[in-house]
Structures are given as structure tokens and as C-alpha cells.
N, C-alpha and C positions, 0 to 999 in steps of 0.2 A: 621195611623191604624196600632194598635198592632197585632201581630199573638198570637192565644192561641190554646192551644189543651185539648179537654174534653175527659173526660172518663164518659159512662155512666153507672150506676149499673143496674142489673139484666135485660137485655132485651134478647131476642132471648133464652130464656131458657126454653122451654115447649110449649106447644099450646096456652097458654093465653096472653104470655108476649110479642109477634110478635114486632117490629118496624124496618123494612127492612131500609137499608142503604139509600135508595131513599126518605123515608119517613123521615128520620133524616135530610137529605140536605134542603129538601123542607120545614121542620117545622124552620130549623137555618134561613136560608135565608128568611123566612116570619116574623121572628122575627127581621129582620134587619141587620143579618149576612152577611157578603161577604167572597169571595175566599172559601167557604166550599167544604170541601173533606172528605170523611171517607175512613178507611183503615179496611179492613174485617168486618164481620159482626157480631163482639162483643161490637160494642158500642165506636167506636175510632173516633173522629172528629175534623178538624182543620177549624180555621175560624179566621176572622178579625173583628175589632170591635174598635170604637173609646171609646167605656168606657173602665175606668180605674179600677173600682172598682170589683175584684173578685166575690165579694157577688152580687153584680146589676148582673154581666154577668151569674152566676150560677143561679139565680131566674128568670131571662130573658127565659135562656135557658129551665130549668124545666117547665115553664109555658108554653112555647111552645111546649115541648115535650110531657106533661100531653094531652094538647090540641089535638095533633096528634094522639099519640098512646091510648087514653083513660086510663091511669093509669099513676101512679108516676114515673118518671125516676130521682133518684137522679144523676147528675153530678158535678165531681170533674174538676176542671179548673186548668192548669199549663201553664206557658210561657215556649216558648223552651229551656231557658237556665234553667230552672228550671229541666224540664227532663234531660237535658244533666248532671247535676249536680247528679242526681238521678240514673241513667247508670253510671257516673263515681263511685260514693259510690259502686253501684252492683259490678264492676269490682273489686275495692279494696277487697271486701271480698274475691274473689278467689275461690269461693264456686265450687266445680265441679259436683253435684248434682242439683236436681228442684229448680230454684230459681224464685220465684215469687216477685211482689212488690204489695202490697195493698196502693192505693191511698187515704190520707184521705180529707174531706172535710175542716178540720181544725186541726192545730196544736195543738198535745196532751200537757197536762202538764206533768212536769218532773216525777209526782207521777204515773200518770198513765204509762208513759213509761217504768219506772222502776215495775210495777205489770207486765204489758205484757211480757219485757223481761225476767222477773224471771220465766216465763213459760217455757223457753228455756231447752232444753236437749242436749246431745250429736250429738242425730239423727235429731232435729227438732229445728232452731234457730231462733229467731224474733230480729230484730234489727232495732231500729225506728231512722231515720234521716226525720225531719222537718214532713212534710206531707207524707212522704213515709215510709210503713213498709216493711222490706225487709224480707222474709220468706223463708228461707233455710233448704231445706228438702230432704229427702231422694230419693228412685226413685218413690214410688207411692204417687201422691198427695191425692188420695181417701183414703186413710188409715191412713194420716197424723191428726195430734191432732191439729198442728198449721195450721189454714186455714183463709181465709177472715172471714168466720163467727165469730173466735174468736177475730180477728182483730176488727169488729165492734162490740162485746160486750163490748170489753175494751175501744176503743176509738172511738166509733160512726161511722155516714155512711163512707163506703168505698167501693172500687171495686178494683178487683186484675187484673193482668196481667202479663204471664209469660216474662221471659228475653227475650225469641225469639221476642216476639212481641213488646216488649219495645224497644229494639233494631232496629227491623224495622222501627216504628213510628220515633226514633230520627234520623235515615238515612235519611228518607222521609220527615221529616218536620222540624226537629230541627238542622240540622248538618250547 
């Protein structure tokens, strides 16, 4: 059995997209995943499976989550080693401000990466590494121009977490 970590997009944001941790665990277990655990209520889930295809894992989870939640729940799946590499890359940037990581469903083409990164400014920087986009911002995320919505428009489905959450997940599930 291999361990994976999934990041669910756009849950528990407002009154109509509620998907509590207990329901996430039940849906994943019902789909055949084992060792299921969640971290905070923002859609972070650890699980084990004999499946090896990331696409198959994501589709199986998304089907189970849609059935349980009643709405689409795009899910981006990473191995613990991949998350350790994303965190190491984040640390290498040495950014002192707000740092978010947008997790992508698929690795983007070099052309799309160049287009997104070209939107960087002195105050807001986007750097793409594989299926992770590092958004290094100033103090106020809600006033930033580079957001997960910007990433999604440029590179496709994604969900983001701040570096504090990523560090906690890596320490808890990927160390």
C-alpha cells in the first residue's frame, strides 16, 4: 500500500459547499481507501491505496466525494516525497512574506508556465515547479493580484494552501 495526500478544492467556503472532515473520511473509506485521516477543515486528506495511477486515484476520490457532498470536489493527489520536494523548493525561495502553494492537477507546459510567471511583479511573484505554483505575496492575500484564481485561469484546476499548513502536513504525514 502506498500513502498519498489529497488536497480538495473549494470546500467549506460558504453555506452551500460544506463537506466536513468526518464525511471526507467516510467517503474515502467507502471508496476503498485505508488509513484515512484529515488535517484541519480545509480539505487535506491522507490515505493509503494499492492503486498506482494518480488519475485513477483522483477520479475514484472525486466520484466518492461528489456522491457524499452533492457537488463536484476536484482533488489533487501527491505522494509524501512530492510534498517534501515542494516544501524544500518553498524554503529555497527564502520569501519572508505570505507564501501560498497552488497544487495543480497536471504539470503545465513550459509556455503556460512562462505566461503565468511573466505576470510577476516586485511585490507578487509566481514560480512554478512541476505541479506546484509558489505564490509569494505581500502582507494582504485578499488584495493580491496573483491568486489561486489567477493560477486556475492560466494552468487549470488547482487549490492552494499557505506555507504554514503545508509545513504541518509534511511534518504530520510526509516526514
